C-alpha positions as a Markdown table, in Angstrom:
| # | Residue | x | y | z |
|---|---|---|---|---|
| 1 | Met | 14.0 | 0.3 | 6.4 |
| 2 | His | 11.5 | 2.7 | 4.9 |
| 3 | Glu | 14.2 | 4.4 | 2.8 |
| 4 | Ala | 15.4 | 1.0 | 1.6 |
| 5 | His | 11.8 | 0.1 | 0.6 |
| 6 | Arg | 11.4 | 3.4 | -1.3 |
| 7 | Leu | 14.7 | 2.9 | -3.2 |
| 8 | Ile | 13.7 | -0.7 | -4.1 |
| 9 | Arg | 10.3 | 0.5 | -5.4 |
| 10 | Ala | 12.0 | 3.3 | -7.4 |
| 11 | Glu | 14.5 | 0.8 | -8.9 |
| 12 | Ala | 11.6 | -1.5 | -9.9 |
| 13 | Ala | 9.7 | 1.4 | -11.5 |
| 14 | Glu | 12.8 | 2.5 | -13.4 |
| 15 | Gln | 13.3 | -1.0 | -14.8 |
| 16 | Gly | 9.6 | -1.2 | -15.8 |
| 17 | Phe | 8.6 | -3.7 | -13.1 |
| 18 | Asp | 5.7 | -3.4 | -10.6 |
| 19 | Val | 7.7 | -5.2 | -7.9 |
| 20 | Ile | 11.2 | -6.6 | -7.4 |
| 21 | Gly | 12.3 | -8.9 | -4.5 |
| 22 | Ala | 14.2 | -8.0 | -1.4 |
| 23 | Thr | 15.2 | -9.8 | 1.7 |
| 24 | Val | 16.0 | -8.5 | 5.2 |
| 25 | Val | 18.2 | -10.5 | 7.6 |
| 26 | Ala | 18.9 | -9.7 | 11.3 |
| 27 | Leu | 21.2 | -11.4 | 13.8 |
| 28 | Leu | 19.9 | -10.9 | 17.4 |
| 29 | Leu | 22.3 | -11.5 | 20.3 |
| 30 | Ala | 21.5 | -11.6 | 24.1 |
| 31 | Glu | 23.0 | -13.4 | 27.1 |
| 32 | Gly | 24.8 | -16.2 | 25.3 |
| 33 | His | 22.0 | -16.8 | 22.8 |
| 34 | Phe | 21.6 | -15.7 | 19.3 |
| 35 | Ala | 18.9 | -15.9 | 16.7 |
| 36 | Ala | 18.9 | -15.2 | 12.9 |
| 37 | Ile | 15.6 | -14.0 | 11.4 |
| 38 | Trp | 14.8 | -13.3 | 7.8 |
| 39 | Ala | 11.9 | -11.9 | 5.8 |
| 40 | Gly | 11.5 | -11.6 | 2.1 |
| 41 | Thr | 9.0 | -10.3 | -0.4 |
| 42 | Val | 6.6 | -13.1 | 0.7 |
| 43 | Gly | 6.7 | -12.1 | 4.3 |
| 44 | Phe | 8.4 | -13.7 | 7.3 |
| 45 | Thr | 10.3 | -16.7 | 5.9 |
| 46 | Gly | 12.4 | -18.1 | 8.7 |
| 47 | Cys | 14.1 | -18.2 | 12.1 |
| 48 | Ala | 17.0 | -20.1 | 13.7 |
| 49 | Thr | 18.0 | -19.9 | 17.3 |
| 50 | Val | 21.0 | -21.4 | 19.1 |
| 51 | Lys | 22.5 | -21.2 | 22.6 |
| 52 | Ser | 26.1 | -20.3 | 22.4 |
| 53 | Arg | 28.7 | -22.4 | 24.4 |
| 54 | Cys | 31.3 | -19.7 | 24.2 |
C-alpha cells in the first residue's frame, strides 16, 4: 500500500499535479459472510455486508 501511494504521488508530480485520485477496494470473507469496503482520496467512502446463503 505504501509503495502504491509512492507511485501515485510520483505520477502526479510527473504530470504536474499536486494530487491525483486513487481508490482502494477490499473484499473480506469469513464464516459465510462477506463485506466489501472501499476508500478513496477523500477517506473511507463505503461499506456493504451480506450473509451468504451458499
